[in-house]
PAMARBA-278662 format. One record per atom (N, C-alpha, C): residue number from 1; atom name; x, y, z. Coordinates in nm, 2 decimals, decimal comma. Layout:
residues N
   seq   atom        X        Y        Z
   NUM     CA        X        Y        Z
...
***
This chain:
residues 102
   seq   atom        X        Y        Z
     1      N    29,37    -3,30     5,21
     1     CA    29,38    -3,22     5,09
     1      C    29,28    -3,10     5,10
     2      N    29,33    -2,98     5,09
     2     CA    29,25    -2,86     5,09
     2      C    29,22    -2,81     4,95
     3      N    29,10    -2,79     4,92
     3     CA    29,06    -2,73     4,79
     3      C    29,00    -2,59     4,81
     4      N    29,04    -2,50     4,74
     4     CA    28,98    -2,36     4,75
     4      C    28,92    -2,33     4,62
     5      N    28,81    -2,27     4,63
     5     CA    28,74    -2,22     4,50
     5      C    28,79    -2,09     4,46
     6      N    28,83    -2,09     4,33
     6     CA    28,87    -1,96     4,27
     6      C    28,76    -1,90     4,19
     7      N    28,76    -1,77     4,18
     7     CA    28,67    -1,71     4,09
     7      C    28,70    -1,74     3,95
     8      N    28,59    -1,77     3,87
     8     CA    28,62    -1,80     3,72
     8      C    28,68    -1,67     3,66
     9      N    28,76    -1,70     3,56
     9     CA    28,82    -1,59     3,49
     9      C    28,72    -1,51     3,41
    10      N    28,73    -1,38     3,42
    10     CA    28,64    -1,29     3,35
    10      C    28,69    -1,27     3,21
    11      N    28,60    -1,27     3,11
    11     CA    28,64    -1,23     2,98
    11      C    28,66    -1,08     2,97
    12      N    28,77    -1,04     2,92
    12     CA    28,80    -0,90     2,90
    12      C    28,78    -0,86     2,76
    13      N    28,71    -0,75     2,74
    13     CA    28,69    -0,70     2,60
    13      C    28,81    -0,63     2,55
    14      N    28,85    -0,66     2,44
    14     CA    28,96    -0,59     2,38
    14      C    28,90    -0,46     2,31
    15      N    28,97    -0,35     2,33
    15     CA    28,92    -0,23     2,28
    15      C    28,97    -0,22     2,13
    16      N    28,88    -0,26     2,04
    16     CA    28,91    -0,26     1,90
    16      C    28,85    -0,13     1,85
    17      N    28,93    -0,05     1,79
    17     CA    28,87     0,07     1,73
    17      C    28,82     0,04     1,59
    18      N    28,71     0,08     1,56
    18     CA    28,65     0,05     1,43
    18      C    28,72     0,13     1,32
    19      N    28,74     0,07     1,20
    19     CA    28,80     0,15     1,09
    19      C    28,70     0,26     1,05
    20      N    28,76     0,36     1,00
    20     CA    28,68     0,48     0,95
    20      C    28,61     0,44     0,82
    21      N    28,49     0,51     0,80
    21     CA    28,41     0,49     0,68
    21      C    28,44     0,59     0,57
    22      N    28,50     0,70     0,62
    22     CA    28,54     0,81     0,52
    22      C    28,66     0,89     0,58
    23      N    28,73     0,95     0,49
    23     CA    28,84     1,04     0,53
    23      C    28,80     1,18     0,52
    24      N    28,82     1,26     0,62
    24     CA    28,78     1,41     0,61
    24      C    28,85     1,47     0,49
    25      N    28,78     1,56     0,42
    25     CA    28,83     1,63     0,30
    25      C    28,96     1,70     0,33
    26      N    28,97     1,77     0,44
    26     CA    29,09     1,85     0,46
    26      C    29,21     1,76     0,48
    27      N    29,20     1,64     0,53
    27     CA    29,31     1,54     0,55
    27      C    29,35     1,49     0,41
    28      N    29,25     1,47     0,32
    28     CA    29,28     1,42     0,18
    28      C    29,36     1,53     0,11
    29      N    29,31     1,65     0,12
    29     CA    29,38     1,76     0,05
    29      C    29,52     1,78     0,10
    30      N    29,54     1,77     0,23
    30     CA    29,67     1,78     0,29
    30      C    29,76     1,66     0,24
    31      N    29,71     1,55     0,22
    31     CA    29,78     1,43     0,18
    31      C    29,83     1,45     0,03
    32      N    29,74     1,50    -0,06
    32     CA    29,78     1,51    -0,20
    32      C    29,86     1,63    -0,23
    33      N    29,85     1,73    -0,14
    33     CA    29,93     1,85    -0,17
    33      C    29,88     1,94    -0,28
    34      N    29,96     2,03    -0,33
    34     CA    29,92     2,12    -0,43
    34      C    29,94     2,05    -0,57
    35      N    29,83     2,06    -0,65
    35     CA    29,83     1,99    -0,78
    35      C    29,80     2,10    -0,89
    36      N    29,88     2,11    -0,99
    36     CA    29,86     2,20    -1,10
    36      C    29,73     2,17    -1,17
    37      N    29,65     2,27    -1,21
    37     CA    29,52     2,25    -1,28
    37      C    29,42     2,16    -1,20
    38      N    29,42     2,16    -1,07
    38     CA    29,34     2,08    -0,99
    38      C    29,19     2,10    -1,03
    39      N    29,12     1,99    -1,04
    39     CA    28,97     1,99    -1,06
    39      C    28,89     1,93    -0,95
    40      N    28,92     1,81    -0,91
    40     CA    28,85     1,75    -0,80
    40      C    28,93     1,62    -0,75
    41      N    28,89     1,58    -0,63
    41     CA    28,95     1,46    -0,57
    41      C    28,83     1,36    -0,53
    42      N    28,85     1,24    -0,56
    42     CA    28,75     1,13    -0,52
    42      C    28,82     1,04    -0,42
    43      N    28,74     1,01    -0,32
    43     CA    28,80     0,92    -0,21
    43      C    28,69     0,81    -0,19
    44      N    28,72     0,69    -0,21
    44     CA    28,63     0,58    -0,20
    44      C    28,68     0,47    -0,11
    45      N    28,60     0,42    -0,02
    45     CA    28,63     0,30     0,06
    45      C    28,63     0,18    -0,02
    46      N    28,74     0,11    -0,03
    46     CA    28,75    -0,01    -0,12
    46      C    28,76    -0,14    -0,04
    47      N    28,79    -0,13     0,09
    47     CA    28,80    -0,25     0,17
    47      C    28,75    -0,21     0,31
    48      N    28,67    -0,30     0,37
    48     CA    28,61    -0,27     0,50
    48      C    28,71    -0,24     0,62
    49      N    28,83    -0,27     0,60
    49     CA    28,93    -0,25     0,71
    49      C    29,00    -0,12     0,69
    50      N    28,94    -0,02     0,63
    50     CA    28,99     0,11     0,63
    50      C    29,09     0,14     0,51
    51      N    29,07     0,07     0,40
    51     CA    29,15     0,09     0,28
    51      C    29,07     0,18     0,18
    52      N    29,14     0,28     0,13
    52     CA    29,07     0,37     0,05
    52      C    29,15     0,39    -0,09
    53      N    29,08     0,43    -0,19
    53     CA    29,14     0,47    -0,32
    53      C    29,11     0,62    -0,33
    54      N    29,22     0,70    -0,35
    54     CA    29,21     0,84    -0,37
    54      C    29,25     0,87    -0,51
    55      N    29,16     0,93    -0,59
    55     CA    29,19     0,97    -0,73
    55      C    29,19     1,12    -0,74
    56      N    29,29     1,17    -0,81
    56     CA    29,31     1,32    -0,83
    56      C    29,28     1,35    -0,97
    57      N    29,19     1,44    -1,00
    57     CA    29,15     1,48    -1,13
    57      C    29,20     1,62    -1,16
    58      N    29,24     1,65    -1,29
    58     CA    29,28     1,78    -1,33
    58      C    29,20     1,82    -1,45
    59      N    29,19     1,95    -1,48
    59     CA    29,11     2,00    -1,59
    59      C    29,20     2,08    -1,68
    60      N    29,19     2,05    -1,81
    60     CA    29,27     2,12    -1,91
    60      C    29,18     2,19    -2,01
    61      N    29,19     2,32    -2,02
    61     CA    29,11     2,40    -2,12
    61      C    29,20     2,44    -2,23
    62      N    29,17     2,39    -2,35
    62     CA    29,25     2,43    -2,47
    62      C    29,18     2,54    -2,54
    63      N    29,26     2,62    -2,61
    63     CA    29,20     2,74    -2,68
    63      C    29,11     2,70    -2,79
    64      N    29,13     2,60    -2,87
    64     CA    29,05     2,56    -2,98
    64      C    28,93     2,47    -2,95
    65      N    28,92     2,43    -2,82
    65     CA    28,82     2,34    -2,78
    65      C    28,71     2,41    -2,70
    66      N    28,59     2,37    -2,72
    66     CA    28,48     2,42    -2,64
    66      C    28,46     2,35    -2,51
    67      N    28,49     2,22    -2,51
    67     CA    28,47     2,14    -2,39
    67      C    28,61     2,11    -2,33
    68      N    28,63     2,13    -2,20
    68     CA    28,76     2,11    -2,13
    68      C    28,78     1,96    -2,13
    69      N    28,91     1,92    -2,11
    69     CA    28,95     1,78    -2,10
    69      C    28,99     1,75    -1,95
    70      N    28,94     1,64    -1,90
    70     CA    28,97     1,60    -1,77
    70      C    29,06     1,48    -1,77
    71      N    29,16     1,48    -1,67
    71     CA    29,26     1,37    -1,67
    71      C    29,26     1,32    -1,52
    72      N    29,27     1,19    -1,51
    72     CA    29,30     1,13    -1,38
    72      C    29,45     1,13    -1,37
    73      N    29,51     1,22    -1,29
    73     CA    29,65     1,24    -1,29
    73      C    29,72     1,15    -1,18
    74      N    29,66     1,13    -1,07
    74     CA    29,72     1,05    -0,96
    74      C    29,61     0,96    -0,90
    75      N    29,66     0,85    -0,85
    75     CA    29,57     0,75    -0,79
    75      C    29,65     0,69    -0,67
    76      N    29,60     0,69    -0,55
    76     CA    29,66     0,64    -0,44
    76      C    29,58     0,53    -0,37
    77      N    29,64     0,43    -0,32
    77     CA    29,58     0,32    -0,24
    77      C    29,63     0,35    -0,10
    78      N    29,54     0,39     0,00
    78     CA    29,59     0,43     0,13
    78      C    29,51     0,35     0,24
    79      N    29,57     0,35     0,36
    79     CA    29,51     0,30     0,48
    79      C    29,49     0,42     0,57
    80      N    29,36     0,44     0,62
    80     CA    29,33     0,55     0,71
    80      C    29,32     0,49     0,85
    81      N    29,42     0,52     0,93
    81     CA    29,42     0,46     1,07
    81      C    29,31     0,51     1,16
    82      N    29,27     0,44     1,26
    82     CA    29,17     0,49     1,35
    82      C    29,22     0,61     1,42
    83      N    29,35     0,64     1,43
    83     CA    29,40     0,76     1,50
    83      C    29,40     0,88     1,40
    84      N    29,36     0,86     1,28
    84     CA    29,35     0,97     1,18
    84      C    29,47     1,00     1,09
    85      N    29,55     0,90     1,08
    85     CA    29,67     0,92     0,99
    85      C    29,65     0,84     0,86
    86      N    29,69     0,90     0,75
    86     CA    29,68     0,84     0,62
    86      C    29,81     0,78     0,58
    87      N    29,81     0,64     0,56
    87     CA    29,93     0,57     0,53
    87      C    29,93     0,53     0,38
    88      N    30,02     0,57     0,30
    88     CA    30,03     0,54     0,16
    88      C    30,07     0,40     0,14
    89      N    29,99     0,32     0,08
    89     CA    30,02     0,18     0,05
    89      C    30,03     0,15    -0,10
    90      N    30,04     0,26    -0,18
    90     CA    30,04     0,25    -0,33
    90      C    30,17     0,18    -0,37
    91      N    30,16     0,08    -0,46
    91     CA    30,28     0,01    -0,51
    91      C    30,33     0,10    -0,63
    92      N    30,45     0,15    -0,61
    92     CA    30,50     0,23    -0,72
    92      C    30,57     0,14    -0,83
    93      N    30,54     0,18    -0,95
    93     CA    30,60     0,11    -1,06
    93      C    30,75     0,14    -1,08
    94      N    30,83     0,04    -1,09
    94     CA    30,97     0,07    -1,11
    94      C    31,00     0,09    -1,25
    95      N    31,07     0,20    -1,28
    95     CA    31,11     0,23    -1,42
    95      C    31,24     0,17    -1,46
    96      N    31,24     0,12    -1,58
    96     CA    31,37     0,07    -1,63
    96      C    31,38     0,12    -1,77
    97      N    31,49     0,10    -1,83
    97     CA    31,52     0,16    -1,97
    97      C    31,42     0,11    -2,07
    98      N    31,38    -0,01    -2,06
    98     CA    31,28    -0,06    -2,16
    98      C    31,15     0,00    -2,15
    99      N    31,10     0,03    -2,03
    99     CA    30,97     0,09    -2,02
    99      C    30,97     0,24    -2,05
   100      N    31,09     0,30    -2,04
   100     CA    31,10     0,45    -2,07
   100      C    31,10     0,47    -2,22
   101      N    31,18     0,39    -2,29
   101     CA    31,20     0,41    -2,43
   101      C    31,11     0,32    -2,53
   102      N    31,01     0,26    -2,47
   102     CA    30,93     0,17    -2,56
   102      C    30,80     0,24    -2,59
***
């Protein structure tokens, strides 16, 4: 019986790309598009695996008011891929007749 020694298997490292800690401002602005009465956009990391919350704020100035009114008009839950793509994972609310007319 002949026995040959084989080299032990080497552990290979998987190339895992780390999730991003922030999304570049120009990518966020491209994602939300043009917004009427735009004031600012907030982008916060909410999950360590690259999940972000993007909030879009608008500013409304009324003639009779001294102080402008600010509104949170849109909010998105997104995944920012290591390759630099923003994937919208926001759960959209389904509209039905009861919710529209109540």
